[in-house]
N, C-alpha and C positions, 0 to 999 in steps of 0.2 A: 742142302735140303731143296734149294731153289731148282737145281738141275734135276733132282728126282721128281719134283712136282711137274716140271715142264715136260719131262719124259713121259710121265703118265698122261698128261694132257695131250701130248702129241700122238698117243695111241688111240685116243677117243675120237670118234667121228662127230662132226658138227660144231666143234669149237677150235679156235686157235688163240694164242696169246695176243693181247692187244698191245701193240708196240707203237711208239710215237712216230716211227718213220718206216715206210715200206718202199722207199726210194733206193736208188743205188748208193746214196750216201750212207744209209743205214747198214749196208753190206760192207762198208769200208772200215767200220769201227773195229777195234781189236778185241771185242768181247761179243758175246751172244746178246743181241739187243732184246731178245725175248725175256731175259732176266729182268728187264725194266717193268714187265707186267706183273711181277710178284713183289709183294711187300710182306716182310715177316718181322713181327715184334713179339714181345712177351705175352700179349693178350689176343692178337689177331694175325691170321694169315689171310691176305687179300690177293686174289688173282683176278686181274682184269682180262676179259676175253672178248673176242668177236665171234658172233654166232654165224656159222656157215650153213646152217639148216634150221628148219622149223618142224614141229613146234618145240619151243624152248623148254617147257617144264620137264619132259622126260629126258632130254639131253642134259639139262643141269642136274637132275637127280642122279643120273648115271655118273657124271663127272664128280659130283660131290661124294658119292659112295666110293669111287675109286681113289680119290685123293684122300679121303678120311681114312681109308684102310692103310695107306702109306704112312699117314701121320701117327697111327696107333703104335707103330714100332719106333717112334722117334721121341726126342725131347719135347716135341710140340704136341704130344698126344692130347693135352687138355686145353689147347689153344683153339679158339673159335675160327672156323673157316668161312670165308665170304667169297663168293664168285660174283663179279660185277660184269654184266654185259654192257660194254661201252659202245658197241656198234653191231649192226646186222649187215652182213655181206649182201650185196645186191642179188647175187645168185640164189640166196635163200628165199628171196621174194619172187623170183621168176616162176611161172607155172611150169610144172614138170611135164616133160614130153612123155606121152604114154605110147607104148607099142600098140600098133593096130592089128 
């Protein structure tokens, strides 16, 4: 289920999994460190994310809808989903360059 949720998140613009390391050390571990951003138990699925764009409310609504759709077909269909924004990427705060 973790891989499925991360695959969905990877297709959505504006968010990425929040992982503890973005250094080269993180790339040397023998597993996908993105899985550390997902916690699944009997009552709650929590996915920690970094915002890559703003405004957050529509991005989070889109992500929640997409992830919830995947859960409807699983054993976790009745489990609560929580998206936790742990950080905002600096690029999201930069003014957008507009074409003249």
